[in-house]
N, C-alpha and C positions, 0 to 999 in steps of 0.2 A: 125346749120345756122341761124342768126340772125333772127329775127322777125320785121317787116317793120311794124309801125305805123304811120299813119295820124292824124294830129289834124286841124280841122277846127276850124280857126280864122275868125269868122262870126258874122255881126250884124243883131238882131232880132226887131221886134215889141212888144211893150209892148201889149198883153193880144190880140194876132193878131195869133191864133194855125194855120189857113189854109195856112196863106200865109208865114209865118214863113215856115210850113210844106214843102212848093212847094219851099222858098229862100236853104233851108238847102239840100233836095234831088238835087237838080241843082248842090248844093256845092261840094256832095255827088259824085256823077255822073263826076263831072269834076277832082276829087281827083282822081278818080280810074282809070280813061280812061289815067292821064299824068302819073302816079305812079303804073307800071305793078308792083304786088308782094306785094302789101299792105294787112294784112293780118286783122288788127283790126282800126278802124277809131272812133273817139272819138267828138262826138260834143261838142260844146260851153255851159258853164253853163246855167239852165234853161232856154235851148234851144226853149220851144213852148209857154211858156207865161210869161216870166221874174220873174225876184224874185218878194217875196211878199215884200219886204222891199221898192220896188219902190212905190207900191199902197197907199195909203191913208187907214190905218188899217179899217175901215170899210168894204169897196170896198174889202180889202185884204180877209176877210171872206168869201164875196160872191164867190170870184173868188176861195178861196179852194174847197167850196160845190159843186161849177157848175164843178170844173176840176178834183176832186178828181176821182179815178178809181182803181179798183182791178187789182193786177200785178199777176198774175197767172205764176207760175214758171214749167217749162216741157211742155211736149206736151196737151194743154188741148184748148179748146174751147177759140175764144177770139172775144170779140164784136169788129166788122167789124170799127165801127167808133172811135174807142178808140187811142190813143199815141199810145198802145201796140202793135195793128196792125199796123199802120203806121211805128214802126220801125222794125218788122218782117218781113212786104214786104221788105223794103227796102235792111235790110241783107240778104234775100233770093236773089232779084231780083241782086243784086251788089257781092255777093258771099264774103263777110266779117264780121267780127265780128262788133259788134256796142256798145261802152259804150254811155249812154246817159242820161241826168238826171242835176238836179234832178227834179225829175218830183212828183204831190201829188198822194200818194197811201192812198187808202181807206183798212182797213182790220178791220172788223167788226165795232164798235163805233170809232174806232183811226185812225186819219191819220199821214201819214210821207212824208218827205220828203226823196223820195228815190232816187237812181243810178239803172239805170239797164244795165246789159250784155246780149245782143243778139247773137243768133247763126245764122249762113248761114244756118242753118236748118230751121228756120222760127220760133223759139219760145226764149223766156227768159229762159235763166240757169242759172242766177244768179241775185242779188241785194244786194245793200246795204242801209240800212236805218238810214239816219243823225242822228249822236251821239250827236256832241257839237251845239246845239240849241241858236239861239240867243235869249233875252228876249222879244224881238216883236213876235218872234215864238213860244215861250210859251204860252203869252198871247192870241195869234192866235188859243192856241189848239193843236200844232202838239206835235205829242208823241215823246220820244226820241229813239233811237235805242238801242239795248244792245249789238251789236258785231262789232268786228273791220272793218273795209274797206279793204276786200281781198277778188277779182275777180280770180278763177282757171279757165284759159283757158287750159282745159288738151290736147285737140288735139295739140296745138303750145307749151306746156309744158313752158307756161307761167302763170308767178302768179304776177298780178298786184294790189298793193295797193290803195288805193282811200280816199279821202277825200273832205269833202265839208265846205267851209267857216270855220266857227270857230273851226272845227276840229283841224285846223291848228296851234291853240293856246295849243294844249295838248301834251306835251310829251310823256305821259305813250299810248295814243292811237297811235302815230307812232313805240312805242314801241311791241305793240302788231302786227302792221301791219310787223315788221322787225321779229317778232318771228316765222310769218307764211311764211317767207321764200320768201320773192316777190321779183320779178326782178328789178323793177320800181314804183315808186310811181305817181300818175295822181293825180290831184287835180283841183278845180273847185272853183271859187270866183269872184264873182260879189260884186263891192262896196258896203257898206251899214254903218249905225252907228253901230260900234262894241264895246263892254266893253274890249274886249283884243287887235282888230287889227285895232285900230282908226278909225278914223272919215271920212265920205265923204268930199272931199276935189274940189276946182277948179281949172283941168287943163286949162281950158279957160274960157270964156263966156257963152259957148255952150255944155262944155263937164265936166262933173264930173268922178271923179276917186276917187281911194283910196291912204293912204299915203304908197306910195311903200317904202319905205325909212324901214318901220316898216314891210312892207311885205318882202322886199326882207331878211332882218335879220333874219325873221322866216324861210324862204327857207333855207337861208344857214344854219341855226342852225338843222333843220330838217336832211337834207341831210347828213352834214358830222356826226352827231348822228345816223342816219342808215346807212351811208353808199351806199347809194342808190343814183340814179340819181332822180330828180324829176321834172315834167314838171307841172306846174299851166295853168292851160287853161282859157284863158280871153274871151274878145269880146267887143260886146256893145249892149246896146239896145236902141231903139229910145224912148224916156219918154215924145216927143212932138212931134205933127205932120208934115209932110213933112222934119222928120229928123234934127228940126232944133235945138234941144236936146238931148244929150246921155249921157249917164251911161257906162262908158267904164274900160275897165282893160286888160293889156297886157297880151300878152300868152308869160311865163317865162323860159326857161329850166336852171336846176342846176345840176353841177355834184359836187360831194361829195370832188371833190380832188382840182378841179379845179373853182369851184363858178358858177357863172351866165355868162352864156355863151351869152355874148351880141351880137354878131353878128347873133344870132338866135331869137332875141327877136320880137315879133308881136305886134305892136303897134296899134294904132288908124288909123294911116296913110296906115297900112296895112290889114284894115279888106277885106273880100272876099278871102284872101289868105289861106292857111296853113303851116304846119308844118310838117317834115317826119322825124322821130326817129325808129333808129334801136337799138334793142335790142339782145344782145348776152346773151340766159341764160344760158347758160356755165361757165362767167364769170361774171355777173352781178347780183352779191349776195350780200346779207347785211353783217355788221359786226355781228360777234358774240356776243349774249347775254349769260349772265350768268343767270344759272337758277334761281335764288331769282328774276331776272329783268323780266324772262317770266312769272311767275306766277304772280307777282305784276302788270303786263301791261294787264293781262287776267282778273286779279280782278277788275282794273280799270273801265274796257269797262262793266262789270256786275254792278259796283256801279251806274249805271246810274239807273237801275230799283227802285234804292230805292232813287231816285234824290238827292243823295249826291254828283255826281260828280262837278259840278260847286261851289258849297259850299267848298269842300274841297281846291277846287284851290285859293278860293277867299281867305281862311281863310290860307293858305299857309302850 
């Protein structure tokens, strides 16, 4: 039986955790009530605080240390005021798996940008730490993740490949997702100044967005390379009071054989809506990889630990 996934295409406010939580829970409630049978709900990117790239650099450092929290995996005690507690409460209350983030994770002296996978049982069962950091994130002291983005929802027999922002630029990263027999890839992107993915552009006087021609070309290439559908999850962040200025990104579904599904795109005019995707885990399979490609893809992710990932790409 196909697994039904609901994608929230929402607007949040910068650095407004409490009001963002209320808005997202209301959107989650509406989605679950409107579409019976939804098993997985995906939140918009940077759902609680907005992306670090939107803050002034000095403010971004303060945001990191005031919002960083530990992410326990499995059945363990959770601080009630934390983002983790909010996500686990929603998942339990509405009986769905939730994929949400990035949030700022603290692990000892290190901080990561992490995606979380939360079970209806009320606990985090998996997470992914961002591998492809931007130069700003490096300067801010964010640490590299070491593993490819793969979330295994065993109960649904669903394997979800995930990526965040700069990860989209690295074909090796996607080969690692492919090697893990993923059924679908879900990515999170909010426009920012990127060495690989282009600059922020003016969609209008009040709306900033990404170079969509460049982003779409990356999405098409990654979908064809892996043989998997990709959903790029977007949304918008208010970066000025009263919603007078937004940074926004469409939610874009891509199929390996047919390309971008234009009729299913959710743009800035569709904020407050959602996209429903059905994944047949018996038929949605990645293209076969040769054994040397599997080995090299896994080594590529491990190379981040020695901080050779970006250098090797730049040197070609």
